[in-house]
GUSE-80347 format. One record per atom (N, C-alpha, C): residue number from 1; x, y, z. Coordinates in nm, 2 decimals. Example, Ala and Ser with C-alpha at 12.3 -4.5 7.8 and 13.67 -1.06 7.14 Angstrom:
<recs>
<rec resi="1" X="1.32" Y="-0.57" Z="0.78"/>
<rec resi="1" X="1.23" Y="-0.45" Z="0.78"/>
<rec resi="1" X="1.32" Y="-0.33" Z="0.78"/>
<rec resi="2" X="1.28" Y="-0.22" Z="0.71"/>
<rec resi="2" X="1.37" Y="-0.11" Z="0.71"/>
<rec resi="2" X="1.29" Y="0.00" Z="0.79"/>
</recs>
This chain:
<recs>
<rec resi="1" X="-9.24" Y="-8.65" Z="-4.27"/>
<rec resi="1" X="-9.17" Y="-8.51" Z="-4.30"/>
<rec resi="1" X="-9.11" Y="-8.49" Z="-4.17"/>
<rec resi="2" X="-8.97" Y="-8.43" Z="-4.18"/>
<rec resi="2" X="-8.92" Y="-8.36" Z="-4.08"/>
<rec resi="2" X="-8.93" Y="-8.24" Z="-4.05"/>
<rec resi="3" X="-8.96" Y="-8.18" Z="-3.95"/>
<rec resi="3" X="-8.95" Y="-8.05" Z="-3.94"/>
<rec resi="3" X="-8.85" Y="-7.96" Z="-3.87"/>
<rec resi="4" X="-8.80" Y="-7.84" Z="-3.94"/>
<rec resi="4" X="-8.70" Y="-7.78" Z="-3.86"/>
<rec resi="4" X="-8.75" Y="-7.67" Z="-3.79"/>
<rec resi="5" X="-8.74" Y="-7.65" Z="-3.65"/>
<rec resi="5" X="-8.76" Y="-7.57" Z="-3.52"/>
<rec resi="5" X="-8.67" Y="-7.44" Z="-3.55"/>
<rec resi="6" X="-8.54" Y="-7.45" Z="-3.63"/>
<rec resi="6" X="-8.48" Y="-7.34" Z="-3.64"/>
<rec resi="6" X="-8.53" Y="-7.21" Z="-3.69"/>
<rec resi="7" X="-8.56" Y="-7.11" Z="-3.62"/>
<rec resi="7" X="-8.61" Y="-6.97" Z="-3.67"/>
<rec resi="7" X="-8.56" Y="-6.92" Z="-3.78"/>
<rec resi="8" X="-8.45" Y="-6.93" Z="-3.79"/>
<rec resi="8" X="-8.38" Y="-6.85" Z="-3.90"/>
<rec resi="8" X="-8.40" Y="-6.96" Z="-4.02"/>
<rec resi="9" X="-8.39" Y="-7.08" Z="-4.00"/>
<rec resi="9" X="-8.43" Y="-7.19" Z="-4.11"/>
<rec resi="9" X="-8.57" Y="-7.15" Z="-4.15"/>
<rec resi="10" X="-8.66" Y="-7.16" Z="-4.08"/>
<rec resi="10" X="-8.77" Y="-7.12" Z="-4.11"/>
<rec resi="10" X="-8.82" Y="-7.00" Z="-4.19"/>
<rec resi="11" X="-8.74" Y="-6.90" Z="-4.14"/>
<rec resi="11" X="-8.75" Y="-6.74" Z="-4.24"/>
<rec resi="11" X="-8.70" Y="-6.76" Z="-4.36"/>
<rec resi="12" X="-8.61" Y="-6.85" Z="-4.37"/>
<rec resi="12" X="-8.53" Y="-6.85" Z="-4.50"/>
<rec resi="12" X="-8.62" Y="-6.94" Z="-4.59"/>
<rec resi="13" X="-8.68" Y="-7.07" Z="-4.56"/>
<rec resi="13" X="-8.77" Y="-7.11" Z="-4.61"/>
<rec resi="13" X="-8.91" Y="-7.04" Z="-4.67"/>
<rec resi="14" X="-8.94" Y="-6.93" Z="-4.58"/>
<rec resi="14" X="-9.04" Y="-6.85" Z="-4.61"/>
<rec resi="14" X="-9.00" Y="-6.75" Z="-4.72"/>
<rec resi="15" X="-8.89" Y="-6.72" Z="-4.72"/>
<rec resi="15" X="-8.86" Y="-6.61" Z="-4.80"/>
<rec resi="15" X="-8.86" Y="-6.65" Z="-4.95"/>
<rec resi="16" X="-8.81" Y="-6.77" Z="-4.96"/>
<rec resi="16" X="-8.83" Y="-6.88" Z="-5.09"/>
<rec resi="16" X="-8.96" Y="-6.92" Z="-5.13"/>
<rec resi="17" X="-9.07" Y="-6.89" Z="-5.03"/>
<rec resi="17" X="-9.22" Y="-6.94" Z="-5.10"/>
<rec resi="17" X="-9.24" Y="-6.83" Z="-5.17"/>
<rec resi="18" X="-9.32" Y="-6.87" Z="-5.29"/>
<rec resi="18" X="-9.39" Y="-6.80" Z="-5.38"/>
<rec resi="18" X="-9.49" Y="-6.70" Z="-5.32"/>
<rec resi="19" X="-9.56" Y="-6.79" Z="-5.22"/>
<rec resi="19" X="-9.67" Y="-6.75" Z="-5.15"/>
<rec resi="19" X="-9.67" Y="-6.61" Z="-5.04"/>
<rec resi="20" X="-9.57" Y="-6.64" Z="-5.01"/>
<rec resi="20" X="-9.48" Y="-6.55" Z="-4.88"/>
<rec resi="20" X="-9.44" Y="-6.43" Z="-4.97"/>
<rec resi="21" X="-9.39" Y="-6.42" Z="-5.07"/>
<rec resi="21" X="-9.32" Y="-6.30" Z="-5.16"/>
<rec resi="21" X="-9.47" Y="-6.24" Z="-5.18"/>
<rec resi="22" X="-9.58" Y="-6.29" Z="-5.26"/>
<rec resi="22" X="-9.68" Y="-6.23" Z="-5.29"/>
<rec resi="22" X="-9.73" Y="-6.16" Z="-5.16"/>
<rec resi="23" X="-9.73" Y="-6.24" Z="-5.03"/>
<rec resi="23" X="-9.79" Y="-6.15" Z="-4.94"/>
<rec resi="23" X="-9.72" Y="-6.03" Z="-4.91"/>
<rec resi="24" X="-9.59" Y="-6.04" Z="-4.92"/>
<rec resi="24" X="-9.51" Y="-5.92" Z="-4.89"/>
<rec resi="24" X="-9.52" Y="-5.80" Z="-4.97"/>
<rec resi="25" X="-9.57" Y="-5.85" Z="-5.12"/>
<rec resi="25" X="-9.62" Y="-5.75" Z="-5.23"/>
<rec resi="25" X="-9.71" Y="-5.65" Z="-5.16"/>
<rec resi="26" X="-9.84" Y="-5.78" Z="-5.14"/>
<rec resi="26" X="-9.94" Y="-5.73" Z="-5.13"/>
<rec resi="26" X="-9.96" Y="-5.62" Z="-4.98"/>
<rec resi="27" X="-9.86" Y="-5.65" Z="-4.91"/>
<rec resi="27" X="-9.84" Y="-5.56" Z="-4.78"/>
<rec resi="27" X="-9.77" Y="-5.43" Z="-4.80"/>
<rec resi="28" X="-9.67" Y="-5.44" Z="-4.88"/>
<rec resi="28" X="-9.58" Y="-5.32" Z="-4.93"/>
<rec resi="28" X="-9.67" Y="-5.17" Z="-4.92"/>
<rec resi="29" X="-9.62" Y="-5.10" Z="-4.85"/>
<rec resi="29" X="-9.69" Y="-4.97" Z="-4.86"/>
<rec resi="29" X="-9.82" Y="-4.99" Z="-4.77"/>
<rec resi="30" X="-9.90" Y="-5.06" Z="-4.70"/>
<rec resi="30" X="-10.00" Y="-5.05" Z="-4.65"/>
<rec resi="30" X="-9.99" Y="-5.01" Z="-4.50"/>
<rec resi="31" X="-10.10" Y="-4.95" Z="-4.44"/>
<rec resi="31" X="-10.11" Y="-4.90" Z="-4.33"/>
<rec resi="31" X="-10.11" Y="-5.02" Z="-4.20"/>
<rec resi="32" X="-10.11" Y="-4.95" Z="-4.08"/>
<rec resi="32" X="-10.11" Y="-5.10" Z="-3.99"/>
<rec resi="32" X="-10.27" Y="-5.14" Z="-3.98"/>
<rec resi="33" X="-10.37" Y="-5.04" Z="-4.01"/>
<rec resi="33" X="-10.52" Y="-5.04" Z="-4.00"/>
<rec resi="33" X="-10.56" Y="-5.15" Z="-4.18"/>
<rec resi="34" X="-10.49" Y="-5.12" Z="-4.25"/>
<rec resi="34" X="-10.52" Y="-5.18" Z="-4.36"/>
<rec resi="34" X="-10.47" Y="-5.31" Z="-4.38"/>
<rec resi="35" X="-10.35" Y="-5.33" Z="-4.33"/>
<rec resi="35" X="-10.29" Y="-5.48" Z="-4.29"/>
<rec resi="35" X="-10.39" Y="-5.57" Z="-4.18"/>
<rec resi="36" X="-10.44" Y="-5.51" Z="-4.09"/>
<rec resi="36" X="-10.53" Y="-5.56" Z="-4.00"/>
<rec resi="36" X="-10.66" Y="-5.60" Z="-4.08"/>
<rec resi="37" X="-10.69" Y="-5.52" Z="-4.18"/>
<rec resi="37" X="-10.82" Y="-5.55" Z="-4.23"/>
<rec resi="37" X="-10.79" Y="-5.67" Z="-4.31"/>
<rec resi="38" X="-10.69" Y="-5.66" Z="-4.40"/>
<rec resi="38" X="-10.67" Y="-5.77" Z="-4.49"/>
<rec resi="38" X="-10.66" Y="-5.90" Z="-4.42"/>
<rec resi="39" X="-10.59" Y="-5.89" Z="-4.29"/>
<rec resi="39" X="-10.57" Y="-6.01" Z="-4.25"/>
<rec resi="39" X="-10.70" Y="-6.08" Z="-4.19"/>
<rec resi="40" X="-10.81" Y="-5.98" Z="-4.15"/>
<rec resi="40" X="-10.95" Y="-6.01" Z="-4.12"/>
<rec resi="40" X="-11.00" Y="-6.08" Z="-4.24"/>
<rec resi="41" X="-10.98" Y="-6.01" Z="-4.34"/>
<rec resi="41" X="-11.07" Y="-6.07" Z="-4.45"/>
<rec resi="41" X="-11.03" Y="-6.20" Z="-4.51"/>
<rec resi="42" X="-10.87" Y="-6.22" Z="-4.48"/>
<rec resi="42" X="-10.83" Y="-6.37" Z="-4.53"/>
<rec resi="42" X="-10.88" Y="-6.45" Z="-4.45"/>
<rec resi="43" X="-10.89" Y="-6.43" Z="-4.35"/>
<rec resi="43" X="-10.91" Y="-6.50" Z="-4.19"/>
<rec resi="43" X="-11.06" Y="-6.56" Z="-4.22"/>
<rec resi="44" X="-11.17" Y="-6.45" Z="-4.26"/>
<rec resi="44" X="-11.31" Y="-6.48" Z="-4.28"/>
<rec resi="44" X="-11.32" Y="-6.58" Z="-4.40"/>
<rec resi="45" X="-11.26" Y="-6.55" Z="-4.48"/>
<rec resi="45" X="-11.25" Y="-6.63" Z="-4.64"/>
<rec resi="45" X="-11.21" Y="-6.75" Z="-4.61"/>
<rec resi="46" X="-11.10" Y="-6.80" Z="-4.51"/>
<rec resi="46" X="-11.04" Y="-6.94" Z="-4.51"/>
<rec resi="46" X="-11.11" Y="-6.97" Z="-4.37"/>
<rec resi="47" X="-11.20" Y="-6.93" Z="-4.32"/>
<rec resi="47" X="-11.29" Y="-7.00" Z="-4.17"/>
<rec resi="47" X="-11.21" Y="-6.98" Z="-4.06"/>
<rec resi="48" X="-11.11" Y="-6.91" Z="-4.06"/>
<rec resi="48" X="-11.00" Y="-6.90" Z="-3.92"/>
<rec resi="48" X="-11.05" Y="-6.80" Z="-3.82"/>
<rec resi="49" X="-11.05" Y="-6.85" Z="-3.72"/>
<rec resi="49" X="-11.06" Y="-6.71" Z="-3.59"/>
<rec resi="49" X="-10.95" Y="-6.61" Z="-3.62"/>
<rec resi="50" X="-10.99" Y="-6.49" Z="-3.62"/>
<rec resi="50" X="-10.90" Y="-6.40" Z="-3.64"/>
<rec resi="50" X="-10.81" Y="-6.39" Z="-3.50"/>
<rec resi="51" X="-10.88" Y="-6.37" Z="-3.41"/>
<rec resi="51" X="-10.81" Y="-6.36" Z="-3.27"/>
<rec resi="51" X="-10.72" Y="-6.45" Z="-3.23"/>
<rec resi="52" X="-10.74" Y="-6.58" Z="-3.24"/>
<rec resi="52" X="-10.66" Y="-6.69" Z="-3.24"/>
<rec resi="52" X="-10.55" Y="-6.68" Z="-3.35"/>
<rec resi="53" X="-10.58" Y="-6.67" Z="-3.47"/>
<rec resi="53" X="-10.48" Y="-6.64" Z="-3.56"/>
<rec resi="53" X="-10.36" Y="-6.53" Z="-3.53"/>
<rec resi="54" X="-10.42" Y="-6.43" Z="-3.46"/>
<rec resi="54" X="-10.34" Y="-6.31" Z="-3.39"/>
<rec resi="54" X="-10.22" Y="-6.41" Z="-3.28"/>
<rec resi="55" X="-10.30" Y="-6.42" Z="-3.22"/>
<rec resi="55" X="-10.23" Y="-6.50" Z="-3.08"/>
<rec resi="55" X="-10.12" Y="-6.60" Z="-3.15"/>
<rec resi="56" X="-10.13" Y="-6.68" Z="-3.22"/>
<rec resi="56" X="-10.03" Y="-6.75" Z="-3.29"/>
<rec resi="56" X="-9.95" Y="-6.68" Z="-3.35"/>
<rec resi="57" X="-9.95" Y="-6.59" Z="-3.42"/>
<rec resi="57" X="-9.88" Y="-6.50" Z="-3.50"/>
<rec resi="57" X="-9.78" Y="-6.42" Z="-3.39"/>
<rec resi="58" X="-9.84" Y="-6.39" Z="-3.30"/>
<rec resi="58" X="-9.79" Y="-6.30" Z="-3.16"/>
<rec resi="58" X="-9.67" Y="-6.42" Z="-3.10"/>
<rec resi="59" X="-9.71" Y="-6.53" Z="-3.09"/>
<rec resi="59" X="-9.65" Y="-6.63" Z="-3.05"/>
<rec resi="59" X="-9.50" Y="-6.67" Z="-3.15"/>
<rec resi="60" X="-9.56" Y="-6.68" Z="-3.24"/>
<rec resi="60" X="-9.45" Y="-6.68" Z="-3.34"/>
<rec resi="60" X="-9.33" Y="-6.61" Z="-3.36"/>
<rec resi="61" X="-9.39" Y="-6.46" Z="-3.39"/>
<rec resi="61" X="-9.30" Y="-6.36" Z="-3.38"/>
<rec resi="61" X="-9.23" Y="-6.33" Z="-3.27"/>
<rec resi="62" X="-9.26" Y="-6.36" Z="-3.15"/>
<rec resi="62" X="-9.18" Y="-6.31" Z="-3.05"/>
<rec resi="62" X="-9.05" Y="-6.42" Z="-3.02"/>
<rec resi="63" X="-9.06" Y="-6.55" Z="-3.14"/>
<rec resi="63" X="-8.92" Y="-6.62" Z="-3.15"/>
<rec resi="63" X="-8.82" Y="-6.56" Z="-3.21"/>
<rec resi="64" X="-8.87" Y="-6.45" Z="-3.29"/>
<rec resi="64" X="-8.76" Y="-6.34" Z="-3.37"/>
<rec resi="64" X="-8.75" Y="-6.21" Z="-3.33"/>
<rec resi="65" X="-8.83" Y="-6.21" Z="-3.19"/>
<rec resi="65" X="-8.81" Y="-6.07" Z="-3.14"/>
<rec resi="65" X="-8.85" Y="-5.94" Z="-3.19"/>
<rec resi="66" X="-8.97" Y="-5.99" Z="-3.29"/>
<rec resi="66" X="-9.05" Y="-5.89" Z="-3.36"/>
<rec resi="66" X="-9.15" Y="-5.84" Z="-3.25"/>
<rec resi="67" X="-9.18" Y="-5.71" Z="-3.32"/>
<rec resi="67" X="-9.32" Y="-5.65" Z="-3.23"/>
<rec resi="67" X="-9.45" Y="-5.64" Z="-3.32"/>
</recs>
């Protein structure tokens, strides 16, 4: 399987993903604190280290100049 490292292409593919769309709906209207708690709960359910996941997310989001 070929991967595309173009950030715009990745974002476009994510927007067409039903799970991403569901996540956007789940996040709509939530405060930063509520979103953080949701992320922690998901990480806990999936056995993912929250701090490591956040570091990875920050690296990924920096590709799009997001804060």
